[in-house]
N, C-alpha and C positions, 0 to 999 in steps of 0.2 A: 400582504407581504410588504415589508419595509424597504424603502429605497436605500442602496448602499450609500455610505458618506461620500460627499464630493471631495475629491483630492486634486490639488493643483489647479484650482479654479482661479483664474487671473482677476484681479480687482480692476474695476473699470470706473470711469468718471461717473459721477451721480447726476450730472446735468443732462437734461433731455437732448436728444439728437447728437450726443457726443459719446462715443464708445471707445475713447482712448484708454489704453491699459496703463494703470499706475504702477509706479516702481514699488518694489517691496518695502523700501525704506521711507516711502512717502506717507505723511501723517495725515494730510488734508484728504477731503472726500472728493475734490475736484482737481482736474489736472492743471498744469501750469498755463496752458493756453486759455482755459476757461477763467482762471484767476486773473490773468491779465485783462481779459474782457471785462470782468466785473469791476476792476479798478478804473478802467476807462469810463465805464457807465457811471460810476459814482462821482468821478471828476466832472463829467458833463452836467450831472444833476446839481452838483454843488455850485458850479459856475452859473447855472441858470437861476438858482435861488438867490445868489448874491446879486445878480443883475436886477432881479425883481425887487429886492430890498432897497436898491439905490434909486428906484423910481419914486417920484412924489406921490404919496397916498392921499386920497381926498379925505376930508373930515368925515368921521362916523359918529353920529350922536348917540348911538346905542351904547349905553354904559356897560363896562366889563369889570369884573372883579380884579383881574390881573393883567400884567403886561403880556403874558403869553396869549390871552384872549384877544387883546388888541392887535398883537402881531398876526394871529390868525385871521382877524377881520381884515387887516390891511392886505394880507395875501389874497383873501376872497374878493375884495373890492377891486384889487389891481387886476385879478383874473377876469372879473366881470368886464371891466373897462377895456381890457386888452382885445377882447373879441367884439367890441362894440361896433366897429366900422364907422360908417358915416353918421349913424344915428346915435352915437355915444353921448352926445350933449343932451339928448332928450331923456335919457334914463334918470331915474331918481337916485340920488346919491344918499338918501336916508330912508330906511324902511319904515313902513307904517306898522304900528303895533296893534295886535289883535288879542281878544281875550282868550282864544283857543283855536285849535286846528279847524274845527267846524266853521267858526265865524270867518276865518281867513279863506277857506274853500268855498264858502258861500259867496264871498266877495269876489273871488275869481270867476265863478259861475255868472254873477250878475254883470261882470265886466265883459265877459264874452258875448253876452246878450246885447250890450249896449254899443260896443265899438268893434270896429274891424281890425285896428292895429292895437296890439295888447303890449302894455309896458307896465309890468307889476313888480313891486318890491315890498314884501311884508315879512313880519316875524311874529312869533308868539312864544311864551314861556310856559313850561309845564314841568311837573316833577318827574325825576328820573325813575323809570320802571326797570328794576333789575332783571326782569324776565325778557323785556324787549331791548335789543341791542340798538345802537345807532344806526347800523346797517339796515335792520329791519324797519326802524322807524322811518328812514329815508324812503325805502322801497314802498311802504304802505302810503305815505304821502304822495308819492308819484302815482300810484294806482288811483288814489282819490282824485287827483288832477285829471287822470284819464276818464274817470266816470263822469265828472261834472262837465268837462269840456268836450269830450268825444275824441281828443287828440291823444295819441300814445306817443310817449317819449322813450327812446332807447339810450343806454348808458354810453357816454363818451369816455369818461375816465373817472377815477376815485383819487382823492387826496385825504389822508387820514393821519392823525396823531393820537396821543393818549386821551386827550379830552376834546378832540374835534374830528369831525368827518364831513367831507364835502364831496358831492356826486354831481357831475355835470351831464346834462342830457341834450339830445337833439330830437326834433320831431321826426317820426318815422316816415313821414310824407314829404319832408323837405327835399327838394331837387338838389340842392347844393350839398346835402349831407349823405347822398346815396354812396354806399360803400361799393368798392369794385368787386366783381365776382371773382371767386377763387377757382380757377380752371384747373381741371384734373390734369395731372402729368402722364396718365396712362395712355399708351399708344392707341388702344382700342376704345377709348372713351368717346361717348356720344356728346356732341355739342347740342344741348337742348336750348332752343331759343325761347325762353320764358320771359314774357313781357314784364310781368310783376304788376304792382298796383300803380295807380296814377300818383304823380308827385307834383308839388306846387312850390313856387318860390316864396315860401313863408318866412325864410331867414330866422329860424327858430333857435331858442336857447332856453334852457331851464336849469338853474342851479339851486340845489338844496343843501343847506348846511345845518349840521347839528353841533351844538357846542355846549359843553358841560362846565359849570362854574366850580365844581368841586364841592359844593355845599348842598347837593341834593336836587338842584334845579337844572333845567336844560333849555337852551334857547334855540329854536328852529326858525331859520330864515329862508325865505324863497324868493328868488328873482326869475321872472318869466317874461320872455320877449317872443311875440308871435305877430308877424307883420300882415298875414293874409288869412282871411277866413276861408276854409275849403270844406270839402265833404269829410265827414267823420271817418275815423279809422275802423275798418271792418276787420274784426279779430278772426283769424283762421287757426290760431293755436289751440292746442288741446287743453281744456280746462283741467285743473286738479281734480275737481269733482268727477269728471268724466273718467279720468285715469283711476280714481278710487273705485268707481263702478266696475271698470274692466278688471281691476285687481281683485275685487271681491267675488265676482262671478266668473273668473278665468277658468276655474277647474271644471265647471259643469255647464258651460254656455258657449255658444259659437259666435264669431264676430257679427254675423248677420242679425242674430237675435239681440245682441248687445246694441248694435247700431240703431235698431228701432227705438229701444228705451233711451238711449242717450241722446238722440236727435230730438226726441220729444221734450227734453229738458234743455238741451243745448242745440238750438236749430242750426247754428253755423258750423257744426262739426259734421264732416262728411263721412260716408261709410268707409272710404279709403283710409281716412285717419284712424278710425276705430280698428280697421283690420291691421294696419301697420303697428299700432300701439299693442294690440293683443298678440301679434306675432312676436314683437320685441320682448314684451314682459313674459310671455309663455315659454321663451327659450330656457328659462330656469328650470322648467319642468322636463324638458326632453333633450336639450342639447348638452352633451357631455364632452365633446371634442370638436376641433375644427374639421377633421375628416368625417364625413357623414357615415361611412361604413363603420369606422372605429367607434364613433359616438353610438351608433345603434347597438353594437356589441356590448358596450359598457352599460347602456340603458337596459338591456335584456338581463344582464346579471343583476342589476338593482331591482328589477321586477320579478325576482325569483319566486315570490310567494304565489304569483299568478301564472307564470310561464315557466317552461323548461327550455333553456337555451341548449341547443344541440352543438356544444363547443367541440365535440370530438370529430365532427366533419371536417376533413382536410381537402378542399377543393383542389384540383390540378392547376397547373399554370394557365393563365388566361381566363379562368372561371372565378367569378365572384358570387359567393353564396352565403346567405344567412338564414338558418333554419330554427324554428322554435315551435314548441307545442303548448297548447292551451291546457295547463296542468289541471285546473278545477274541472273543466268539461271532461277531460280524459279519465280522471278518476271516477267521476260520476257515471260515465257510460262504459266503464270497463266490464267486458263480457257481454254487453247488451247491443253491440253494433252488428248488425247483419248486412247492411248496405252502406256503401260510402260513394261519394262523388268527388271527382278531381277535375279542376279547370284552372286556367290561367287568365290573367287580365293584364293590360298594358297601360302605359301612360299614367302611372300612379305615383311616380317619384322622379326627382332631379337626377338620380343616378341611372335612369333608364333600365332598371332591373324589372324583369317580369315577376309578377306576384302570383304564386301558386297557392292553392288552398285545398286541403282535404276536409270535407264535411261528412259527418255521420248522420244517418237517418234515425230518428226516434219519433214515433207517432206521426209518421209521414211529413216531419219537419226536419230542417237541416240545422246542424250545430257545428261550428268550426272546431276541428280537432288540432290542426297544425297549419302553419304557414311556411313559405319558402320564397325568399327573394333571390332571384338567379339571373345571371347574365353570362352568356358564352360568346360574346361578340368578338373577343380577341383570342380565342382558343382555336388551335389547329388540329387537336385530336379528334378522331372520328368517334361518334357516339358519346360525345362529351355531356350533352344534355341528359341522355338517358341514364348515364352513370351517376350524374349528380342527383337526379330525382330518385334513383334507386338508393343511394346512400341515405337520403332523407326518409323515405318510406320504410326502410329496413329498420331504423331506430324506432319509428312509430310502432312497428309490428313487434319488435323484440322487447321493448321497454314497457309498452302499455298493453300488449295483447290485442292489438287491432288486427283481427283475422276475419275479414268479411267474407260472405258468400257471393255478393254481387259487387262489382265495381263499375260505376257509371262514368263514362269519358265521352269526350267528343272524338272526332276521327283523327287525332294526332297520333301518328305512329310511334313517336318517342314515348308518350305517355302510355300507350297500349304495350310497348316492349317492356317498360318499367313494371307495369302491373303484372305481366306474365311472369317476370322473374321473382318479384317479391311475394305475390299472392298467386302461386301456381295453381291452386285448387279452386280459386274464385272464378265465377262466371263473369266475363267481361261483356258489358252492354254499351254499345254506342247510343248516344242520346238520340231519341227519335226525332227531336226538333232539328238537331244539326244534320242528321241523315236526310230528312225531308227537304231541307234547305239546299244541301249539297246536290241532291238529284234535280230538284227544280231549277236551280241555276244552270246545270249542264244541259238539261233538256231544252232550256230557253236559248242556249248559246248555238249559234248557227254554224260553228266550225265543224267540219265533217271529220277531220282527223281526230281519232280518239285513242284510248289506251291500246297498246298492242294486244291483239286477240290470239290466243293459242287454241285454234279450233280443234286440233287433234287431242289436246289434253282434255278439252271439254267433252269431246266424243268418248274418250276413255272413261270419264266419270259418269256420263249418262249416254248410253247408246242411241237414244232418240234424237240427240243433237246432231244435225247434219254438218259435217266438216266442210261442206262446200258453201254453207251459209255464212259468208264472211263479208266484211266491208270491202267495197271496190277500191277505195283510196288508200293513201299511206297512212301509217299509224304515227302517233305522237308519243315518243318514249317518255317524255317529260310529264305527261298527263297521268296522274295516278292520285286518287283520293287519299288524303292523309300524308302524302309524301312517299318517299322510297319505302318499300315494304321488305323488311329483312326476311320475311317467310315467303317470299314470292315463289311461284311454281317455276320449274325449269322452263327454258325457252323451247319453242316448238322445234327449233333446228337440233336441240339436244335429244328430243325424243325420236326423231326420224334418223335412225341409225342403220336402217336396212340397206341403203345405197349411199354410202359416204362419198363415192366417186361421181355421183350424179351432178350435173351441171344445172344450177337453179337459175331460171330466167324470170324476171319480174315483169308482167305484162301490164299495160296502162289500163285505165278504167274502161268499162263496157260502154260503148257508144249506144245512146238511146235510139239512134236511127238505123243501127245495123240490122241487116236482114238475117234471119235465122239460117245458119249454115254457111254463111258467106264470110270471107275474110276481106276487110277493107284496109286500104292503105291510105294513111293520112297525107295529103298532098303537101301540107306545109312543113311537116317535120319528118316525113318519110319513115314513120314507125308503123309496125304491125298492130292492128287492133283486134282484140279477141272477139269472136262472135258471141252474140247475146244468146244466153242459155236459160231456159225456164228452169228454176229450182225444183228439185224433186219434192213431191208432196210429202209432207211430214205425217206420221201417223197420229200426231196430236191435232192436226188441222182438220177438224170435222165440222166446221161451222157451215151451215146450209147456205147462207146468204153471202154472195160474193161481194168484194169491195169494188167500188167504182174504179175503172182504169184510169191511170194518169194521163194527162194530156201530153201530146208530143212536145218535145223541146222544153218541158217544164223543169225548172231548177230544183235539184235535189236538195233537201234540207235535212238536218240532223234528226229533228223530231217535229213534225207538224203540230201546230198549237192545239188541234182538237184531240190529240192523243195524250197530252201531258197530264191532264187530270185523271184520266183513267189508269195511267201507269203509276201515278202517285198512290191511287187508291188500291192497286194490286199489291204495291210494296207494303202499304200499311196492313193489308190483310195477312200477308206473309210474316210481317214483324210481330203481329199480335197472336198468331196461331200458336197453340199449346196443347199437349196431350190431355191436360185437365179440362179443356173446353172442347166438347164434341161438336161435330157438325161440318167440319171443313175437310178433314182427311182422316185416315187411320190414326188413332191415338198413339203414334210412336214418333220418335225423332227422326228416324230415316224416311218414314212415309211422308211426314210433313215436308221434309226437304225436297224429295222428289216431286211432290205434289206442286210446290211453289216453283221449282225450276221448270217443270213441265207447263204450267200455266203461263209464266212470263215468256218462255220461249215460243210457245204457240202464238201468243199475242203478238210478238215481234215478226214471226214468220208470216202470218196472215197479212200483216200490213207492210211487209218488206221493210222493216226497221232494222237494218243490218248494223248500222253504227250504234244504234240504241242497245241492241242485244250485246254487242261487243263491250260496250261501256258497262252495262249492268253486270255481266257475267265476271269481268276481270276486277271489278271494284267492289261487288256486293254479293254475288251468288256463287262464286267459285269456292272450293274448299280452302279454308283459311281465312276467308272474309265472311262467309255465311255465319260462322260461329261467333262473330264479334257483334252482331246485331239481332239475330233471330232468338227470341226468348224461348223458343221450343228446343233449343239445345241444352237447356236445363230442365229435364223432365220432373225433377223433385219438387220444385216449388216455382211460383210465379213472383217476380220482383214487384214490389210496391211502386218503386219509381219508374217512370218511363223516360224521363228526361233529366238533364242536369240543371233544371230551373232553380233548384235550391241554391246552386252556385251563382247563377245569373242574378238572382234576387239578392244575393249576398254582395256581389259586385256593385249592383245598382244602389244598395244602401250605403255602401262606403263611399261612392262617387257623389251621389246626390245629397247625402246628409252631411258629409264631412269634407271630402276632397275638394268640392267645388269652391270652398272658401279660400283655397290656396292655388297658386300657379305652380304646379309640379313641386310639391313639398319635398323637403329632404328625407333621406331614408329613416333617420332617427325620429322625425316627426311622424312619419307614416306608421312606424312601429308603435309609437306612444298613442296614436289614434286607435289603432287596432286593439291594444291591450287595455287602455283606460277608458275609452269613449264607446267603442262598439261592443266589446266583450260583455260588460255588465248587463246589456239587454238579454243576451243568451243565458247568462247565469240565472237571472231571475226567471225566465221562462222554463229552463230546465229544472230548477229547483221546485217550481209549481208542479210540473209534470211527474216528477219522481216522488215528491213528498206531498200527498194530498192535503189540502187546506180546507175542504169542505165548501169550497166556492169554485165556480167554473170561470176562472180567470186565466189570461195568457194562453188561450186555446189556439191551436194551429189554424191558419187561414183556410186550409183545405175543407174544414167542416162546414163552413158557410157555403162553398161550392157544391159539396156533397148534399147538403139539405136542398139546395135549389134543383139539382139533378134528380133527387128523389122525389120531390114534389112534382116535377115535371112528368116523370114516368107514372106518378100516381094518378095524374089527371088526364093522361093521354088515353083515349077510348080504345078498347080492344076490338079487332075485327072478329066477329062471330059469324059462323063457327070458326074457331081457331084453326090455323093451318097445322096439318099433322106433322110437318117437319119441326115445328116449334114444340119442344118438350121441356118445360121448366121443371127444375129439381130444386126445391127450396131447402132440402137437407144439405145437398152439396153446393147449393147456390150457383148452379150453372144452367144454361139454356142453350138450345141449338139455333137460336135466332142470330142473324148476322150482326145485329146491333151490339150484342154482348161482347163480340170479339174485340171491337175497337173502342169500347167504353173505357173512359179513364178509371171509373170506380167499380167497373164490373157489375153494372146493374142494367136492367132492361124493364120495360113495362110489364112483361109477363111474370117476372119474378116479384116485382114490387107489389103488383095487384093480386099475387097469390098468397100474401101474408096479410095478417090483421094490420089495421092502421096503427101506426107507431106514435108514441107520445112524444112531446118536445124533448124529454130528457134523452131519448134514443140518439139524437143528433150530437149530444155532448159526450156520450159515454160509449158509443159503438166503436168496435176495434176491427181493423182490417187485418186479414190473415194472408199468408202466402200459400196456403194449402186449403183445399175445400174443407169446410164452408168458408168463403172468402170474407164473410161479415158475421160477427157474433155479438149477440146482445140478448138478455132474457126476454125482451118484448118482441123479439123477431120470431113470431109464431105463424105457422101456415094456417090457412082457412079451415082445414079439416081438424084442427086442434083447438079446443076451447081455450080462451085467454085466461080462464079461472083455473086451469089445471096447474099452472105454474105461478106461484105467488111472486109477484113483483113488488119489491120494496118501494114504498112511496118516498120520493126524495124531495129535496127542496125545489128542484126544477119542475117537477110535476105539480107541486102546490102552486107555484106562480103561474105555470101554464104558458109561459112566453119564453122565447129565446132572444136574448139581446146580445147578438154577435157583432152588431155594428159599432158598439162602443167597447173600448178596452177597460173602462172603469167599471167598478161594481160597488156603489155606494150604499147599498141596502135600502130599507124602507125609510121614507123621509119623515114618517110620524114617529119613529123610534129615536128619542133623544139619547145622546151619548152620555155616560156617567162621567161626571167630573169629580175630581178629588177635593176641590175647593169647598170649604164648609162656611165661607162668608156669604151673607145675603147680598141681594142686589144693591140695596141702599149702602150697606157698608163698603162694597167694592166701588160704587160710584163716588162716595164720599172720599175714599182714599185717593182716587185718581184726581179729584178736584183740588184737594189739598196739595197734592204733589205738584200739580200745574201751577198753583198760586205761588207756592214757595219757589218754584223754578223761575217764574216770571220776575219775582223780586231779585233773584240771583242774576238774571240777565240784566235788569235795570242797573244793578251795581256794576256790571262790566263795562257799561257805556263810558265811564270816566277814563278808562284805560286806552280807549281808541285802538284796541288790538283787532286787526282785521282777521286774524287767524281764528279768533273766537266766533266771529260772525260766520265765517265760512264753514266751520264745524257745525254750528247750529243749523244752518241752511241745509247742509249736506245730509245730516243725520235726522233732522226733524221735518224733512221736506213733506212727507205724507201727512204729518199732523198739521202743518201749516195749510196744506191744500183742503184738508177737512174742515179746518177752521174758516177758511175763506168761503167754502161752499155753504156752511151753516149760516154764516153772516149774510151771504147773498140771499139765501132762502128767507131769512128773518126780514131783511130790508124790503124784499118784494112783498112779503106778507103784510108788513106794516104799511106799505105805500098804497094809497088809495087809487092811484092812477094806473098802476101796472097790474096785470092779472096775476093770479097765483101760479107758480111754477108747476109744470107737469111733473108726473111721477118719474119718468125715465129721461127727463131732460139732462143733457151732458154736464151742464154747469152745476146742477144741484142733485144729481143722482147719488152722490156720496152721502147726502144729508137727507136720505129718503125718510128715515125714522126720527128725524129731529123735529121737536115741537118748538116753534118760535114763541118768544115771550110776547105778551100783549103789549101794545103801544102805550107809552106813558101818557097820562091824562094831562 
């Protein structure tokens, strides 16, 4: 879309920091105020030059071809003497002539070795190089001075004309030349007390002048004054070679990886410098606007080949939301997604937006389908987060046909409410890990007040629940797992409508020392105390052994420590029970529900865990909550996933592999990382799974754990004779033993040892099913069936006989050499390389006469590996020829690169 033409845009002054509007009839580019300022500046400069010309200039023996050159030289000498101070009489008035730049630089190096106070004045003449300007020539000579002396000089000012250029420098460590810090004018700016480097009274000055005679030659003069020898300058700037390395590997490498390689070559560069340079240069890849939200939206539109930006979502006021789908993954898994997982993570971006992701399951592995960046911090509308998530998931369902049968979530009620609306026919399963952690944390908490318990409602659902078995203390209305439940059951007061006129009196807790049948009055508060009443025995309490009585005046706790593990075990049994797996209860949804409630209620009644039962019923076992986590409520199939660990692993990979390099990155940078850095790994894995390549690569990590579990069951001895309760069925792959119910892979030793030993290829090709039989593979044969009755195709994995899952690489056999298209022989290839290197060495030798530092920098940067190889070969040959030193070892670090190099024999 083209921008409309700008109309009536006022013309402004072109000078920086001046935004005055120019009149319509004004011809100049600057306003009248700036024009007057320029005239005053030119007048001051003209008066200064006239004053300098009136000074008596010292004689200069260096001959010049024209009066202009002598005028330039007088100006140079006068400038030199003007800053001389008390030592001006000691300076040389005539420069010493040298053959070239190298000889002058070597003389300066020798002078610094011999004397403490340096007063140097020299010059040399060279041909004008049209490729190297005067400015570059002065800069390269200053760098040469830095290399040979160890002192770095910074630019004070420049003076230039058509055939002359002069640059004046000061020593960076000169205490009298220290520049004043530029303090920030911002109100919230932090004053950082940086000491900086040490400085010395060296009274330094370096003047470099380039002067062309107009006939093809150029004279370069140098005046150097340095009064005190001090420690050398330690460079902390970023070298150009390091910047080139960052620029070259910026797309596919992280700052931490780059820092290791850069610091090996440039030890003075810190990791923080590499990170800062990488962040600055990489902004061209992901930053599209100053506002991070707007920049993220623009970036998603540019990445349209890989992502689908859901631009039609219009969040309400106070809600910021960016949603997009991974187009390549969605198209590949269209119609194949049976289970999905959804979760959110925090502290991933500078905008403090929550990062949501929906991942689809394929081959028991997770693949990201869509992302949502969301914040509702400033919204006042009720249910705003559920509505925003619903709009995101609805597009995913309608546009890409994502209609799963299982939705795995944590206990967040907003996500659960969204899933119920968007995928009404799907079975919602709360992650077992989150469920177990929530129950464990609550049981370990000593607070007695728990979720409000509706005893009459529980009794209406299951008559064996005693309505008198209630917690004695007050309830905590704010305690509810997962937040407020929109589908909560009616309050107990709403159910008791038989006597609306009755007066309800709340009695205090039962006193542990009260005598049966007596009513006691508290002396300190004057309140009635309810007599202690023994609870009615429940029909489910048929345990023969009685529990030890509690000691008098013992403090009541929410759940004693010795009961917590047993309660967690019971909840896991109830979670894993299913009609497909016999042995626990009648194979029906209703029977399993009643069996689980009866078992947990009996356990709490026998141990007088009133608060525990109230918490478990209201949060996990009552109707409306039981369906959210018990997999028996879906009798048609058993979900493969039990947790949302595919999402937790996804968050861990994002934060540990990428985000830990940044301190709360911008939203657009986070989007760029997700799309360009993280997603290609999933593209490659999914492509290998969908399109077979004949090799077992990019396999899911669960196969390694499955193989370990299978081998353990295979080697565990069976107790003979076998218990009659255990009846393994290899055709349906079910067993009545308790171990199978809680097994992650639905295997037990009875089933594994009831089939023939499986070959290694079994662990690479076996498939998990959601209906019996839960595992299928041609080699999975029962013992009563001969393994030769079914022909099993011998595959590559069976021939090798080993399973290499510890490595992600598959390099093949080492003795099979790859075919190369080159038809040249070894001697021809080696001769061509030797000829190329000799010609290149002659070319480099020709470049030395031009003294162009840029050529040397390019050679060192691009040919660094070749030079290191040459040094290793030379070192190996010198040690081989030496009679005193021993021969180098094979894997020695200094000569390992020259392992196959044969040294030449020593000359006779």
